[in-house]
KEDRENLUM-362297 format. One record per residue (C-alpha): residue number from 1; z negated, y negated, x; residue in three letters. Coordinates in nm, 2 decimals, decimal comma. Each point is the difference from the previous one (the first is absolute). Layout:
// KEDRENLUM-362297
<site NUM <Z Y X> 'ALA'>
...
//
This chain:
// KEDRENLUM-362297
<site 1 <0,75 0,02 -2,87> 'UNK'>
<site 2 <0,11 -0,03 -0,36> 'UNK'>
<site 3 <-0,32 0,17 -0,12> 'UNK'>
<site 4 <-0,22 -0,25 0,20> 'UNK'>
<site 5 <0,21 -0,29 -0,13> 'UNK'>
<site 6 <-0,07 0,11 -0,36> 'UNK'>
<site 7 <-0,36 0,08 0,07> 'UNK'>
<site 8 <-0,07 -0,34 0,15> 'UNK'>
<site 9 <0,19 -0,17 -0,28> 'UNK'>
<site 10 <-0,23 0,18 -0,24> 'UNK'>
<site 11 <-0,31 -0,10 0,19> 'UNK'>
<site 12 <0,06 -0,29 0,23> 'UNK'>
<site 13 <-0,37 -0,05 0,06> 'UNK'>
<site 14 <-0,04 0,33 0,19> 'UNK'>
<site 15 <-0,04 -0,08 0,37> 'UNK'>
<site 16 <0,01 0,37 0,10> 'UNK'>
<site 17 <0,34 0,04 -0,17> 'UNK'>
<site 18 <0,13 -0,30 0,20> 'UNK'>
<site 19 <-0,13 0,15 0,32> 'UNK'>
<site 20 <0,16 0,34 -0,06> 'UNK'>
<site 21 <0,33 -0,15 -0,11> 'UNK'>
<site 22 <0,01 -0,21 0,32> 'UNK'>
<site 23 <-0,08 0,31 0,21> 'UNK'>
<site 24 <0,29 0,17 -0,17> 'UNK'>
<site 25 <0,23 -0,29 0,08> 'UNK'>
<site 26 <-0,11 0,02 0,36> 'UNK'>
<site 27 <0,06 0,37 0,02> 'UNK'>
<site 28 <0,34 0,01 -0,16> 'UNK'>
<site 29 <0,12 -0,30 0,20> 'UNK'>
<site 30 <0,20 -0,11 -0,31> 'UNK'>
<site 31 <-0,17 -0,34 -0,01> 'UNK'>
<site 32 <0,00 -0,25 0,29> 'UNK'>
<site 33 <-0,33 -0,14 0,15> 'UNK'>
<site 34 <0,10 -0,34 -0,14> 'UNK'>
<site 35 <0,04 0,13 -0,35> 'UNK'>
<site 36 <-0,33 0,19 0,02> 'UNK'>
<site 37 <-0,18 -0,31 0,12> 'UNK'>
<site 38 <0,15 -0,22 -0,27> 'UNK'>
<site 39 <-0,11 0,25 -0,27> 'UNK'>
<site 40 <-0,36 0,02 0,14> 'UNK'>
<site 41 <-0,02 -0,38 0,00> 'UNK'>
<site 42 <0,09 0,00 -0,36> 'UNK'>
<site 43 <-0,31 0,21 -0,06> 'UNK'>
<site 44 <-0,25 -0,15 0,25> 'UNK'>
<site 45 <-0,28 0,04 -0,25> 'UNK'>
<site 46 <0,05 0,38 0,00> 'UNK'>
<site 47 <0,04 0,01 0,38> 'UNK'>
<site 48 <-0,34 -0,17 0,04> 'UNK'>
<site 49 <-0,17 0,28 -0,20> 'UNK'>
<site 50 <0,07 0,27 0,27> 'UNK'>
<site 51 <-0,06 0,02 0,37> 'UNK'>
<site 52 <0,29 0,24 0,05> 'UNK'>
<site 53 <0,24 -0,22 -0,19> 'UNK'>
<site 54 <-0,11 -0,30 0,20> 'UNK'>
<site 55 <0,07 0,18 0,32> 'UNK'>
<site 56 <0,35 0,08 -0,11> 'UNK'>
<site 57 <0,05 -0,37 -0,09> 'UNK'>
<site 58 <-0,13 -0,11 0,34> 'UNK'>
<site 59 <0,22 0,26 0,17> 'UNK'>
<site 60 <0,30 -0,14 -0,17> 'UNK'>
<site 61 <-0,10 -0,36 0,11> 'UNK'>
<site 62 <-0,03 0,13 0,36> 'UNK'>
<site 63 <0,33 0,18 -0,02> 'UNK'>
<site 64 <0,18 -0,31 -0,12> 'UNK'>
<site 65 <-0,14 -0,23 0,26> 'UNK'>
<site 66 <-0,27 -0,17 -0,21> 'UNK'>
<site 67 <-0,27 0,08 0,25> 'UNK'>
<site 68 <-0,24 -0,29 -0,06> 'UNK'>
<site 69 <0,02 0,05 -0,38> 'UNK'>
<site 70 <-0,09 0,37 0,06> 'UNK'>
<site 71 <-0,30 -0,11 0,20> 'UNK'>
<site 72 <-0,10 -0,25 -0,27> 'UNK'>
<site 73 <0,00 0,28 -0,26> 'UNK'>
<site 74 <-0,19 0,24 0,23> 'UNK'>
<site 75 <-0,26 -0,27 0,07> 'UNK'>
<site 76 <-0,06 -0,08 -0,37> 'UNK'>
<site 77 <-0,10 0,35 -0,11> 'UNK'>
<site 78 <-0,29 0,24 0,07> 'UNK'>
<site 79 <0,16 0,35 0,04> 'UNK'>
<site 80 <-0,18 0,33 -0,06> 'UNK'>
<site 81 <0,09 0,32 0,18> 'UNK'>
<site 82 <0,19 0,25 -0,22> 'UNK'>
<site 83 <0,12 0,36 0,05> 'UNK'>
<site 84 <0,34 0,00 0,17> 'UNK'>
<site 85 <-0,02 -0,37 0,09> 'UNK'>
<site 86 <-0,17 0,03 0,34> 'UNK'>
<site 87 <0,15 -0,25 0,24> 'UNK'>
<site 88 <0,25 -0,15 -0,24> 'UNK'>
<site 89 <-0,17 -0,34 -0,04> 'UNK'>
<site 90 <-0,08 -0,05 0,37> 'UNK'>
<site 91 <0,36 0,11 0,09> 'UNK'>
<site 92 <0,14 -0,29 -0,20> 'UNK'>
<site 93 <-0,26 -0,24 0,14> 'UNK'>
<site 94 <0,09 0,09 0,36> 'UNK'>
<site 95 <0,37 -0,01 -0,08> 'UNK'>
<site 96 <-0,01 -0,35 -0,14> 'UNK'>
<site 97 <-0,20 -0,14 0,30> 'UNK'>
<site 98 <0,23 0,19 0,25> 'UNK'>
<site 99 <0,31 -0,14 -0,17> 'UNK'>
<site 100 <-0,14 -0,35 0,00> 'UNK'>
<site 101 <-0,09 0,04 0,37> 'UNK'>
<site 102 <0,35 0,12 0,08> 'UNK'>
<site 103 <0,15 -0,30 -0,18> 'UNK'>
<site 104 <-0,23 -0,23 0,20> 'UNK'>
<site 105 <0,12 0,16 0,32> 'UNK'>
<site 106 <0,36 -0,06 -0,10> 'UNK'>
<site 107 <-0,08 -0,36 -0,08> 'UNK'>
<site 108 <-0,17 -0,04 0,34> 'UNK'>
<site 109 <-0,34 -0,05 -0,16> 'UNK'>
<site 110 <-0,21 0,24 0,22> 'UNK'>
<site 111 <-0,34 -0,13 -0,09> 'UNK'>
<site 112 <0,07 0,06 -0,37> 'UNK'>
<site 113 <0,15 0,34 0,08> 'UNK'>
<site 114 <-0,32 0,10 0,19> 'UNK'>
<site 115 <-0,21 -0,10 -0,30> 'UNK'>
<site 116 <0,20 0,22 -0,23> 'UNK'>
<site 117 <-0,02 0,30 0,24> 'UNK'>
<site 118 <-0,37 -0,05 0,04> 'UNK'>
<site 119 <-0,05 -0,02 -0,38> 'UNK'>
<site 120 <0,20 0,33 -0,04> 'UNK'>
<site 121 <-0,27 0,18 0,20> 'UNK'>
<site 122 <-0,29 -0,10 -0,22> 'UNK'>
<site 123 <0,00 0,11 -0,37> 'UNK'>
<site 124 <-0,17 -0,23 -0,24> 'UNK'>
<site 125 <-0,28 0,15 -0,21> 'UNK'>
<site 126 <0,18 -0,06 -0,33> 'UNK'>
<site 127 <0,27 0,26 0,10> 'UNK'>
<site 128 <-0,25 0,27 -0,08> 'UNK'>
<site 129 <0,07 0,21 0,31> 'UNK'>
<site 130 <-0,09 -0,02 0,37> 'UNK'>
<site 131 <0,22 0,06 0,30> 'UNK'>
<site 132 <0,01 0,37 0,11> 'UNK'>
<site 133 <-0,13 0,05 0,36> 'UNK'>
<site 134 <0,33 0,16 0,09> 'UNK'>
<site 135 <0,22 -0,28 -0,13> 'UNK'>
<site 136 <0,29 -0,07 0,24> 'UNK'>
<site 137 <0,08 -0,36 0,08> 'UNK'>
<site 138 <0,25 0,03 0,29> 'UNK'>
<site 139 <0,23 -0,22 -0,20> 'UNK'>
<site 140 <-0,25 -0,28 -0,04> 'UNK'>
<site 141 <-0,09 0,03 0,38> 'UNK'>
<site 142 <0,36 -0,03 0,10> 'UNK'>
<site 143 <0,08 -0,29 -0,23> 'UNK'>
<site 144 <-0,32 -0,17 0,11> 'UNK'>
<site 145 <0,12 0,03 0,36> 'UNK'>
<site 146 <0,32 -0,18 -0,09> 'UNK'>
<site 147 <-0,20 -0,28 -0,17> 'UNK'>
<site 148 <-0,22 -0,04 0,31> 'UNK'>
<site 149 <0,30 -0,01 0,22> 'UNK'>
<site 150 <0,15 -0,28 -0,21> 'UNK'>
<site 151 <-0,33 -0,18 0,05> 'UNK'>
<site 152 <0,05 0,04 0,38> 'UNK'>
<site 153 <-0,32 0,21 0,02> 'UNK'>
<site 154 <0,13 0,28 0,21> 'UNK'>
<site 155 <-0,34 0,15 0,06> 'UNK'>
<site 156 <-0,07 0,03 -0,38> 'UNK'>
<site 157 <0,35 0,14 -0,05> 'UNK'>
<site 158 <-0,05 0,27 0,26> 'UNK'>
<site 159 <-0,33 0,10 -0,16> 'UNK'>
<site 160 <0,17 0,05 -0,34> 'UNK'>
<site 161 <0,29 0,19 0,16> 'UNK'>
<site 162 <-0,24 0,23 0,19> 'UNK'>
<site 163 <-0,17 0,07 -0,33> 'UNK'>
<site 164 <0,33 0,08 -0,16> 'UNK'>
<site 165 <0,10 0,22 0,29> 'UNK'>
<site 166 <-0,30 0,23 -0,04> 'UNK'>
<site 167 <0,09 0,37 -0,07> 'UNK'>
<site 168 <0,05 0,12 -0,36> 'UNK'>
<site 169 <-0,12 0,33 -0,15> 'UNK'>
<site 170 <0,36 0,08 -0,10> 'UNK'>
<site 171 <0,34 -0,16 -0,01> 'UNK'>
<site 172 <0,07 -0,21 -0,31> 'UNK'>
<site 173 <0,07 -0,35 -0,12> 'UNK'>
<site 174 <-0,24 -0,16 0,24> 'UNK'>
<site 175 <0,17 0,17 0,30> 'UNK'>
<site 176 <0,27 -0,27 -0,02> 'UNK'>
<site 177 <-0,25 -0,28 0,06> 'UNK'>
<site 178 <-0,18 0,20 0,27> 'UNK'>
<site 179 <0,33 0,05 0,18> 'UNK'>
<site 180 <0,10 -0,36 -0,03> 'UNK'>
<site 181 <-0,34 -0,10 0,14> 'UNK'>
<site 182 <0,06 0,24 0,30> 'UNK'>
<site 183 <0,34 -0,16 0,05> 'UNK'>
<site 184 <-0,13 -0,36 0,01> 'UNK'>
<site 185 <-0,27 0,12 0,24> 'UNK'>
<site 186 <0,28 0,12 0,23> 'UNK'>
<site 187 <-0,07 0,37 -0,05> 'UNK'>
<site 188 <0,36 0,07 -0,10> 'UNK'>
<site 189 <0,01 0,37 0,08> 'UNK'>
<site 190 <-0,29 0,07 -0,22> 'UNK'>
<site 191 <0,15 -0,21 -0,28> 'UNK'>
<site 192 <0,33 0,18 0,02> 'UNK'>
<site 193 <-0,17 0,34 -0,01> 'UNK'>
<site 194 <-0,19 -0,11 -0,31> 'UNK'>
<site 195 <0,31 -0,11 -0,18> 'UNK'>
<site 196 <0,17 0,33 0,09> 'UNK'>
<site 197 <-0,31 0,18 -0,14> 'UNK'>
<site 198 <0,01 -0,20 -0,32> 'UNK'>
<site 199 <0,37 0,08 -0,05> 'UNK'>
<site 200 <-0,07 0,37 0,06> 'UNK'>
<site 201 <-0,29 -0,01 -0,25> 'UNK'>
<site 202 <0,22 -0,17 -0,26> 'UNK'>
<site 203 <0,27 0,26 0,04> 'UNK'>
<site 204 <-0,24 0,28 -0,03> 'UNK'>
<site 205 <-0,15 -0,15 -0,31> 'UNK'>
<site 206 <0,34 -0,03 -0,17> 'UNK'>
<site 207 <0,06 0,37 0,07> 'UNK'>
<site 208 <-0,34 0,11 -0,13> 'UNK'>
<site 209 <-0,08 0,09 -0,36> 'UNK'>
<site 210 <-0,31 -0,20 -0,09> 'UNK'>
<site 211 <-0,31 0,17 -0,15> 'UNK'>
<site 212 <-0,26 -0,16 -0,22> 'UNK'>
<site 213 <-0,36 -0,02 0,13> 'UNK'>
<site 214 <-0,21 0,03 -0,31> 'UNK'>
<site 215 <-0,31 -0,07 0,21> 'UNK'>
<site 216 <0,14 -0,35 0,08> 'UNK'>
<site 217 <-0,21 -0,29 -0,11> 'UNK'>
<site 218 <0,25 -0,10 -0,26> 'UNK'>
<site 219 <0,36 0,07 -0,11> 'UNK'>
<site 220 <0,09 -0,33 -0,16> 'UNK'>
<site 221 <0,38 0,09 -0,02> 'UNK'>
<site 222 <-0,07 0,31 -0,21> 'UNK'>
<site 223 <-0,27 -0,12 -0,23> 'UNK'>
<site 224 <0,22 -0,11 -0,29> 'UNK'>
<site 225 <0,36 0,12 0,04> 'UNK'>
<site 226 <0,15 0,28 0,21> 'UNK'>
<site 227 <0,13 -0,14 0,33> 'UNK'>
<site 228 <0,24 0,17 0,25> 'UNK'>
<site 229 <-0,20 0,07 0,32> 'UNK'>
<site 230 <0,31 0,10 0,18> 'UNK'>
<site 231 <0,17 -0,33 -0,07> 'UNK'>
<site 232 <-0,31 -0,20 0,09> 'UNK'>
<site 233 <-0,04 0,20 0,32> 'UNK'>
<site 234 <0,37 -0,08 0,10> 'UNK'>
<site 235 <-0,04 -0,37 -0,08> 'UNK'>
<site 236 <-0,32 -0,02 0,21> 'UNK'>
<site 237 <0,18 0,18 0,29> 'UNK'>
<site 238 <0,29 -0,24 -0,02> 'UNK'>
<site 239 <-0,23 -0,30 0,04> 'UNK'>
<site 240 <-0,14 0,16 0,32> 'UNK'>
<site 241 <0,35 0,07 0,12> 'UNK'>
<site 242 <0,09 -0,37 -0,06> 'UNK'>
<site 243 <-0,30 -0,10 0,21> 'UNK'>
<site 244 <0,09 0,24 0,28> 'UNK'>
<site 245 <0,37 -0,10 0,01> 'UNK'>
<site 246 <-0,10 -0,37 0,02> 'UNK'>
<site 247 <-0,23 0,07 0,29> 'UNK'>
<site 248 <0,26 0,20 0,18> 'UNK'>
<site 249 <0,24 -0,30 -0,02> 'UNK'>
<site 250 <0,21 0,11 -0,30> 'UNK'>
<site 251 <-0,07 -0,31 -0,21> 'UNK'>
<site 252 <0,30 0,04 -0,23> 'UNK'>
<site 253 <-0,08 0,36 -0,08> 'UNK'>
<site 254 <-0,35 -0,09 -0,08> 'UNK'>
<site 255 <0,12 -0,28 -0,23> 'UNK'>
<site 256 <0,24 0,24 -0,17> 'UNK'>
<site 257 <-0,28 0,25 -0,06> 'UNK'>
<site 258 <-0,23 -0,26 -0,14> 'UNK'>
<site 259 <0,26 -0,14 -0,23> 'UNK'>
<site 260 <0,08 0,35 -0,12> 'UNK'>
<site 261 <-0,37 0,05 -0,08> 'UNK'>
<site 262 <-0,02 -0,33 -0,20> 'UNK'>
<site 263 <0,31 0,11 -0,20> 'UNK'>
<site 264 <-0,14 0,35 -0,07> 'UNK'>
<site 265 <-0,35 -0,11 -0,09> 'UNK'>
<site 266 <0,00 -0,37 -0,12> 'UNK'>
<site 267 <-0,37 0,04 -0,10> 'UNK'>
<site 268 <-0,13 0,01 0,35> 'UNK'>
<site 269 <-0,17 -0,24 0,24> 'UNK'>
<site 270 <0,01 0,13 0,36> 'UNK'>
<site 271 <0,37 0,02 0,06> 'UNK'>
<site 272 <0,08 -0,36 -0,12> 'UNK'>
<site 273 <-0,29 -0,12 0,21> 'UNK'>
<site 274 <0,12 0,18 0,31> 'UNK'>
<site 275 <0,36 -0,12 -0,06> 'UNK'>
<site 276 <-0,12 -0,36 -0,03> 'UNK'>
<site 277 <-0,19 0,02 0,32> 'UNK'>
<site 278 <0,28 0,17 0,20> 'UNK'>
<site 279 <0,23 -0,28 -0,10> 'UNK'>
<site 280 <-0,24 -0,27 0,11> 'UNK'>
<site 281 <0,04 -0,17 0,33> 'UNK'>
<site 282 <-0,37 0,05 0,10> 'UNK'>
<site 283 <0,00 0,19 0,34> 'UNK'>
<site 284 <-0,27 0,02 0,27> 'UNK'>
<site 285 <0,06 -0,14 0,34> 'UNK'>
<site 286 <0,00 0,30 0,23> 'UNK'>
<site 287 <-0,09 -0,05 0,36> 'UNK'>
<site 288 <-0,30 -0,22 -0,08> 'UNK'>
<site 289 <-0,19 0,11 0,30> 'UNK'>
<site 290 <0,25 -0,20 0,21> 'UNK'>
<site 291 <-0,01 -0,30 -0,21> 'UNK'>
<site 292 <0,32 0,07 -0,19> 'UNK'>
//
């Protein structure tokens, strides 16, 4: 950290130094997201010189709840693909629209929520990357069902929930939304089994030493500084465990796990988003087939 401070002081016009220093701050967890964002905002001219640095800036905006500002920055730039950056730009684009859609649901503005969830499914050309054919969108399907139900369009809501309830290739983050869709479609036994499976997968992942697939498309966490795959594996497993516990009715345990994750890794986006959603009062009306 001291060497980067001195290097940047010696050459404050080097955008790559700024990017690497910010990545080190992110890895060491010695600097809060708020501090990182403030420092990058002091050097917006350098941020604008690099796609990877811009994505980090946008990620921090998303993490700190500045979702529309994040979209504004994403929309004002033409991104080019780079090695190790596959999917990073589109992930932040989807995150911002999903978060704005969730906020609209909480504010009982379902039409606006549906607009954001629909936008999250279509990547603008300026992002420089298309949507992979195997991209999972069970979360967007489930949330869209909630928005349609708020609009009193039960037929549309059911169509979204049926899409969300479709089988997945393997258990993972989207299993939570699939199971919630099954539950609202009154397929409780299937939903419960899926949450149990998710908990078992999370437990197994925590007990497994991760390996590195060097044939993967990219390894963004390892491109610059050495990361701890074991620690990352455990944190990912804890997020799955929190989802499973919530689905199984252990809301407080789920909240505790998510709060633990936020404390252990303040430079993250998924746990705070899930925590914010679980604390919301947005719930589907189950028993819709009988007019409830």
